[in-house]
VMD Tcl script that draws the C-alpha trace (Angstrom):
set ca {
  {23.71 10.63 -22.95}
  {20.73 8.47 -24.11}
  {17.38 9.87 -23.23}
  {14.56 8.17 -21.35}
  {11.43 7.90 -23.47}
  {8.00 7.74 -21.74}
  {5.10 6.70 -24.00}
  {1.49 6.82 -22.83}
  {-0.56 4.14 -24.55}
  {-4.16 4.00 -23.26}
  {-4.28 2.49 -19.73}
  {-0.48 1.91 -19.54}
  {2.83 3.73 -19.85}
  {5.87 2.35 -21.62}
  {9.31 3.49 -20.32}
  {12.44 3.04 -22.50}
  {15.43 3.89 -20.28}
  {18.91 3.92 -21.68}
  {19.72 0.71 -23.44}
  {17.33 -1.44 -21.42}
  {14.26 -3.21 -22.87}
  {10.95 -1.42 -22.47}
  {9.02 -1.64 -19.21}
  {5.21 -1.29 -19.05}
  {3.41 0.25 -16.12}
  {-0.37 0.00 -15.73}
  {-2.11 3.25 -14.88}
  {-4.71 3.49 -12.12}
  {-8.39 4.34 -12.50}
  {-9.48 7.82 -13.55}
  {-8.73 10.46 -10.88}
  {-12.19 11.94 -10.97}
  {-15.47 12.11 -12.83}
  {-15.95 13.58 -16.24}
  {-13.56 13.53 -19.16}
  {-10.85 10.95 -18.49}
  {-8.48 12.62 -20.85}
  {-8.80 15.89 -19.01}
  {-8.71 14.41 -15.54}
  {-5.92 11.90 -16.11}
  {-5.08 8.57 -14.48}
  {-2.99 7.85 -11.45}
  {0.65 6.91 -12.15}
  {1.81 3.87 -10.17}
  {4.49 4.37 -7.55}
  {6.76 1.97 -9.46}
  {6.67 4.40 -12.45}
  {7.73 7.31 -10.19}
  {10.54 5.26 -8.69}
  {11.71 4.21 -12.17}
  {11.77 7.89 -13.35}
  {13.60 8.94 -10.23}
  {16.29 6.46 -10.83}
  {17.04 7.99 -14.23}
  {20.40 9.79 -14.35}
  {19.85 13.51 -13.69}
  {21.83 14.34 -16.83}
  {19.63 12.15 -18.92}
  {16.48 13.99 -20.34}
  {13.07 12.52 -20.07}
  {11.18 12.63 -23.39}
  {7.43 12.52 -23.12}
  {6.02 10.90 -26.22}
  {2.47 12.00 -27.21}
  {0.43 10.71 -30.14}
  {2.08 12.95 -32.81}
  {5.59 12.18 -31.74}
  {4.72 8.48 -31.41}
  {3.52 8.45 -35.08}
  {6.76 10.10 -36.18}
  {8.84 7.61 -34.29}
  {6.99 4.62 -35.59}
  {7.25 5.93 -39.16}
  {10.98 6.37 -38.67}
  {11.27 2.88 -37.25}
  {8.88 1.19 -39.82}
  {7.55 -0.97 -36.98}
  {5.75 -0.71 -33.61}
  {7.85 1.01 -31.03}
  {7.55 -1.87 -28.61}
  {9.25 -4.25 -31.14}
  {12.20 -2.01 -31.65}
  {15.53 -2.45 -29.92}
  {16.83 0.33 -27.63}
  {19.42 1.13 -30.26}
  {16.85 1.48 -32.97}
  {14.53 3.80 -31.10}
  {17.50 5.88 -29.91}
  {18.51 6.32 -33.55}
  {14.96 7.18 -34.59}
  {14.65 9.68 -31.71}
  {17.88 11.40 -32.69}
  {16.62 11.79 -36.30}
  {13.58 13.70 -35.27}
  {13.64 17.59 -35.25}
  {14.52 19.08 -31.85}
  {11.26 21.02 -31.35}
  {9.37 17.62 -31.24}
  {11.01 16.72 -28.04}
  {9.91 17.66 -24.55}
  {12.84 17.11 -22.14}
  {11.71 19.03 -19.12}
  {12.57 16.44 -16.50}
  {11.37 18.28 -13.47}
  {8.07 19.12 -15.18}
  {7.43 15.48 -15.86}
  {8.19 14.46 -12.32}
  {6.09 17.33 -10.83}
  {3.08 16.35 -13.04}
  {3.40 12.70 -12.05}
  {3.60 13.57 -8.41}
  {0.62 15.91 -8.72}
  {-1.44 13.13 -10.27}
  {-0.33 10.69 -7.61}
  {-1.33 13.18 -4.85}
  {-4.73 13.59 -6.39}
  {-5.28 9.87 -6.42}
  {-4.13 9.65 -2.75}
  {-6.83 12.15 -1.63}
  {-9.48 9.48 -1.54}
  {-10.50 8.29 1.99}
  {-9.59 4.72 1.20}
  {-6.04 5.60 0.03}
  {-5.56 7.88 3.09}
  {-6.62 4.88 5.25}
  {-4.13 2.54 3.53}
  {-1.32 5.09 3.84}
  {-2.08 5.66 7.55}
  {-2.29 1.92 8.28}
  {1.08 1.21 6.69}
  {2.73 4.18 8.47}
  {1.31 2.97 11.79}
  {2.65 -0.53 11.24}
  {6.08 0.82 10.36}
  {6.07 3.03 13.46}
  {5.10 0.12 15.71}
  {7.98 -1.96 14.36}
  {10.41 1.01 14.94}
  {9.20 1.48 18.41}
  {9.49 -2.22 19.18}
  {13.12 -2.25 17.89}
  {13.98 0.69 20.04}
  {12.38 -0.75 23.16}
  {14.21 -4.08 22.68}
  {17.51 -2.34 22.05}
  {17.17 -0.27 25.17}
  {16.81 -3.35 27.30}
  {20.35 -4.44 26.35}
  {21.99 -1.01 26.67}
  {24.04 -0.55 29.90}
  {24.18 3.02 31.05}
  {27.00 3.69 33.54}
  {26.24 6.64 35.80}
  {28.68 9.51 35.73}
  {29.62 8.86 32.10}
  {28.43 10.06 28.73}
  {26.56 6.71 28.44}
  {24.09 7.79 31.17}
  {23.46 11.11 29.41}
  {22.91 9.33 26.22}
  {20.43 6.88 27.86}
  {18.38 9.69 29.20}
  {18.28 11.41 25.82}
  {17.35 8.07 24.20}
  {14.54 7.57 26.70}
  {13.10 11.01 25.84}
  {13.27 10.21 22.17}
  {11.40 6.91 22.68}
  {8.80 8.72 24.75}
  {8.31 11.26 21.94}
  {8.02 8.40 19.43}
  {5.43 6.67 21.56}
  {3.34 9.88 21.69}
  {3.73 10.25 17.97}
  {2.50 6.67 17.42}
  {-0.47 7.15 19.75}
  {-1.47 10.29 17.87}
  {-1.20 8.48 14.59}
  {-3.21 5.57 15.95}
  {-6.08 7.91 16.98}
  {-6.20 9.37 13.42}
  {-6.04 5.85 11.91}
  {-8.90 4.51 14.13}
  {-11.11 7.54 13.25}
  {-10.46 7.09 9.53}
  {-11.10 3.40 9.73}
  {-14.45 3.71 11.55}
  {-15.56 6.11 8.84}
  {-14.40 3.95 5.90}
  {-15.27 0.39 7.18}
  {-17.59 0.69 10.21}
  {-18.93 -2.92 10.14}
  {-15.40 -4.40 9.81}
  {-14.11 -2.08 12.59}
  {-16.82 -3.29 14.92}
  {-15.99 -6.89 14.36}
  {-12.15 -6.99 14.55}
  {-11.35 -3.50 15.93}
  {-10.35 -0.42 14.07}
  {-6.62 -1.02 14.14}
  {-6.86 -4.57 12.76}
  {-9.53 -3.46 10.22}
  {-7.10 -0.82 8.88}
  {-4.30 -3.44 8.57}
  {-6.59 -5.82 6.69}
  {-7.57 -3.15 4.30}
  {-3.95 -2.13 3.78}
  {-2.84 -5.82 3.26}
  {-5.73 -6.43 0.85}
  {-4.96 -3.33 -1.27}
  {-8.24 -1.58 -0.51}
  {-11.85 -2.09 0.56}
  {-13.07 -3.43 -2.75}
  {-10.31 -6.03 -3.18}
  {-10.77 -7.15 0.44}
  {-14.52 -7.54 -0.10}
  {-13.83 -9.90 -3.00}
  {-11.66 -12.27 -0.85}
  {-12.92 -15.48 0.66}
  {-13.02 -15.82 4.42}
  {-10.11 -18.30 4.30}
  {-7.99 -15.90 2.37}
  {-8.89 -13.04 4.72}
  {-7.89 -15.19 7.69}
  {-4.34 -15.67 6.35}
  {-3.96 -12.04 5.04}
  {-0.78 -10.51 6.36}
  {0.74 -13.74 7.55}
  {4.55 -13.82 7.56}
  {5.04 -17.51 7.01}
  {4.43 -19.21 3.76}
  {1.91 -22.05 3.95}
  {3.23 -25.52 3.32}
  {1.85 -29.05 3.18}
  {3.29 -29.85 6.60}
  {2.54 -26.70 8.55}
  {1.30 -23.28 7.73}
  {0.09 -20.16 9.46}
  {-3.40 -20.28 11.08}
  {-3.99 -16.53 10.84}
  {-2.40 -13.35 9.72}
  {-3.20 -9.71 10.65}
  {-6.48 -10.94 12.17}
  {-4.48 -12.26 15.16}
  {-4.51 -8.68 16.44}
  {-8.32 -8.63 16.42}
  {-10.18 -7.42 19.60}
  {-11.10 -10.28 21.86}
  {-8.69 -12.88 20.44}
  {-6.65 -12.87 23.52}
  {-9.73 -13.74 25.67}
  {-9.88 -17.19 23.84}
  {-7.76 -20.07 25.11}
  {-4.65 -20.53 22.99}
  {-5.64 -23.95 21.73}
  {-9.01 -22.48 20.53}
  {-7.70 -19.34 18.82}
  {-7.36 -20.93 15.35}
  {-11.05 -21.98 15.47}
  {-12.08 -18.50 16.68}
  {-9.96 -16.90 13.90}
  {-11.87 -18.97 11.31}
  {-15.20 -17.80 12.73}
  {-13.96 -14.22 12.95}
  {-12.69 -14.25 9.38}
  {-16.16 -15.44 8.19}
  {-17.88 -12.57 10.06}
  {-15.26 -10.06 8.86}
  {-15.86 -11.11 5.23}
  {-19.54 -10.44 5.61}
  {-18.84 -7.07 7.31}
  {-16.43 -5.77 4.70}
  {-18.77 -6.79 1.84}
  {-21.50 -4.69 3.52}
  {-19.08 -1.79 3.95}
  {-18.05 -2.02 0.22}
  {-21.42 -2.75 -1.40}
  {-24.60 -2.17 0.59}
  {-23.31 0.14 3.34}
  {-25.88 -1.49 5.66}
  {-25.31 -1.43 9.43}
  {-24.71 -5.13 10.26}
  {-22.43 -4.50 13.26}
  {-24.85 -5.29 16.05}
  {-25.88 -8.69 14.64}
  {-22.34 -9.62 13.74}
  {-20.90 -8.60 17.09}
  {-23.55 -10.74 18.88}
  {-22.52 -13.80 16.68}
  {-18.85 -13.09 17.39}
  {-19.41 -12.84 21.17}
  {-21.56 -16.02 21.21}
  {-18.84 -17.98 19.34}
  {-16.22 -16.69 21.77}
  {-18.26 -17.86 24.75}
  {-18.73 -21.27 23.15}
  {-15.01 -21.76 22.78}
  {-14.41 -20.67 26.37}
  {-16.96 -23.19 27.73}
  {-15.30 -26.02 25.65}
  {-12.05 -25.58 27.55}
  {-13.83 -25.86 30.93}
}
mol new
graphics top color blue
foreach p $ca { graphics top sphere $p radius 0.5 }
foreach p [lrange $ca 0 end-1] q [lrange $ca 1 end] { graphics top cylinder $p $q radius 0.2 }
display resetview
């Protein structure tokens, strides 16, 4: 069976699987200070999924610099320009001791590198935020489904309904515990943003933006639409995305919420830049400006 060739080339990894064209995966930043070669770089999740989809009977060949030189000498061309048939032929022509086909060892090392990358507080925050959003959707689906379920007393349906209610209660408790951990992690990572929009919404904004630094580079208008489910169009588009869950938005009249979302996004952009760059405590001033804007929109209705 054809092997899967994994070639590390600087900040990227090339994967030649079976008879498919090569796929390139960009590696993440260094996992720690010091020697980058010794510390390593974070493999992307797409690379791990690509390796896991490889047939278990197919070996994974890790190609270092010496083996890469041998392969390219055998091919008489750069590896990326070779067809799958050509590099399979060149790989078969190499001596057996040159190959490292320990599939589980490769996957274990890749998972260890990924776990090391995920130990940073920012990555922990993103993982918790995505898990909390997934749990909230699951809980909502279960609650809606339970409303349409008819439990007839004296039958197995009633027994099932009681067990189902207990399961939903356990799921709610699990979601509340996760939410407490998420809010604590968010207030540590982005205190200014948490004060402006609330810890839960701040976590979702960070997760949707891909991290604190990418979120800090976004404009206020982009931040306002971040996480929206509907694609903007010339006729009608979304007025806000994840920021619609911000604290205090429900206190604004419905016809004024889009205006408040614009003001809130501008303040949130300032807050997250302070969290990412200066680490200054701007929360009291920004909260006062937020509350003043909310009161102005309330008075306009009356």
